[in-house]
N, C-alpha and C positions, 0 to 999 in steps of 0.2 A: 136255635140249637139244631143243627142239621140232623144228629142222631141222639138218641137218649143215652146220656152217660150214667153209670149206676152210682148211687150214693147211699152210704150206710150212716144212718143217724141213731146213736144210743140215747137212751133215755127219752124216748119221743112221746110218752103218753099224756104229757101235760106240759103247761108253761112255756118255758124257752124251748125245750126240745120239740115239742109239737109244733111251735111256730117256725123253727128252722126247718122241720121235716115238710111241712106244707110249703114254705117259701121255696125250697128246692124243687118240689115237685111242679109247682107253678111255673118255674123257671125252665122246666123241660127234663129235669133228671128223672130217671127212675129211682124212686126212693124206696128203701127198705128201713122202716123204723122198728125199734126195740122197745120192749117193755120187760118187767120182771115177772109177770103173771101172764097165764093165758088169756084172762079178761081184759087185761091192759093191752096185749097185742092185738086182740080182736077190736077194741076200741081205736087203735092207731091205725089198723088195716081199713076199717070202715072209713075213717076220715081221709086217708089217703087215696082210696079207691074212688072216692067222690070227685077227686081231682083228675085220677087217670087210672084206669083199670089195671095198669101194668104195675102200679105200686103195690107193696105188700108189707108184712111185718112179721116179726118172730119174737120168740121169748129168749130173752138173754139177760144172764145175772152175772154182771162182770166181777162180783165179790167171789163167785165160785170158779176157781181155776178149771176144774173138769168139765163143768157145764159150759162155760166160755170157749174152751178148746172144741168140744163137740158141736156147740152150735155155730161157730165160726167155720168150721170144716164143712158143715152142711150148707152154710150160707154160700161158701165159695163154689162148691158142686152145683148148687141150684141156680145161682144168680150170676156167677162169674166174679171177676175181680173189679173192686169198686175203683172209680175214678177219684171219688171223694169220700173221706171218712170223718165224720164228725163225732168226737168223744165228748158226749154231754151228760151221760149217766153219772150220778153222784148223790151222796147223802150228807146230812149233818147230824151230829150227835153233841150238841152244845152243852157246855158245863164250865163253870170256873176251874182253872188249872188245878188248884189245891184239892178239888173235888172230882177231878176227872179220872175215871177209871181206865185201866188197861184196855178193858173191852171197848170203851168209847174212842180211845185213841186208836186202836188197832182196826176197828170197824171203818173209820173214816179214811185211814191211810191205805187200807186194803182196797176200798172201793174206788176212792177218788184219785189215788195215785197208782197203786199196782194194777187195778183194774184197767186202766188205760194203757199201761205196759202191756197187758195181756192182749188187748185188742190190736195194739199196733204189732206185736210180735207176730200175730197171725196173719195181719194184712199187708205188713210191709214187704215180705218176700215176693208175693205174687204181683205187687205194685212195682217193685224193682224190675221184675221181667217185663211188665207193661211200659216201663219207662215214662210214666207220666201219672200225676195225681197230686192231691192235696189233702193233707191231714190237718184238720183244725179242731184243737182242744179247748174246751170251755173252761176258762179259769174264772177268777173273781178279783174284784178291787181288794178283798180281804188279804189275798196272797200278797199284795203290795204294802198295804197298811196296817195289816193285823186287825184283831178285834178282840175286846175282852170276851171270854167265854168261848172262843173259837180257835184255841192254839192248835188243836188238831186239824181244823179245816184250813186255817191259814198255812201251816206247814205242808199240807197236801197240796195246796195250790201253788204256793211258791215253788214246791218241787216239781209240780207239772210244767211250770214255765221254764225251769233249768232242764228238764227232760227234753222239752220241745226244742230248745236251742241246741242241745247236744245232738238229738236225732236229725234235726234239720242240716246240721254239718255234714252228717254221715251220708246223707242220701240225696243231697242237692244236684250232684252230678248226674243223677239218673231222672232229673226233670220232675222231682217230687218236692214239694213245699211242706213245711210243718210250721204252722202258727198258731198263736193262742188268741181267742177274744175273751176280755176279762170285763164281765158286766159289773156295774154298779148296782145300786137299789132299783130294782125293775118290778113293776106292778104285776104281782103274781098272786096265788091264793095264799103264799106266806106273808107277803106284805100286807095284804087285806086284813088279816086277824090281828095286826099289831094296834095296840091302843092309840088313840088319836094323839095324845101327848108324845109318844114315842115317835109317830109319823111326823109330827111338827119338828121334833128335834133333829130327826134325820133330814127333812128338807130344808133346815136352817144351814145345813152344811153343804148344800148342793147350789152351786151358782145357778144352774138351770131352773131351780125352785120347782121341780117336779120329779116323780118317779119316771124311769125309763119305760119304754113299751117292749113287750117281748118281740114285736116286729122289728124294732130297731136293733137288737141283738141279731136277728135273723138277717137283716140286711147287710151287716158287717160279715157273717158267714158267707153269705152269697157272693159278695166281693172278693173274698179270699179264696172261695172255690172256683171263680171264673178266670177267664184269660187275662182280664185286666190286672191280676195280681201274680202273674206267673213268676215276676222278678223279685217277689216278697216273700222272704223265708226267715225263720228264726225270730219273729217278731211277735210282740203282744200288742194288740190293738185294745185301748181302754175305750169302754162306752159307758160313761158314768155321769154326763152332764157337767162336767168340770169339777166334780167331787175330789178327784186326785188328778193332778196335772204333772206328776213326775215323770 
């Protein structure tokens, strides 16, 4: 890459988000990763600066409208307009539907769907002026298949994919793509704590017979961010080992 293009990666403190941020940094982007706390941002900053000193991190809580607005205004003033925006930050508040509280529903929708709206609202206008860019939203297999105990999460991720297709239609003429990557079951801290019987049950449903690796999600994101994907927009790339082939 002849010059460093700017990339913003939300939720970069661990797991998939950290892998995405590090992959883009290794690919030559100037990466700014985010976390919801100062300590989380410090950890992201340290990891990214080990790859290149131009990388950085900031505190961003996409569930908080005022904080998001302020933080992203500061981002634009400090770093400029990103060429790549990866919306990875998200939460879970799992519960069976009949036991799910209004707060559990609202928190997930507010973060996983409305939070992405907030980030895009701040970033799209300067990207339109730039007339180039890629927005990549991290969805989930659950947005397609559903999952017991995750009605809130499934609704947010399905909504995210619809949002992405609609936004893609509005800004494609300005050379900006909008796509989703939908991971299946990926080996992270969350899957590590599952009981062995539950792991075996999940693996039985995956033709690939293994959990995915965070680097495999990062690879899909890197492809969508690059020049080889400039004519791909409004799509969801499923990375799930064949668990869902719809």
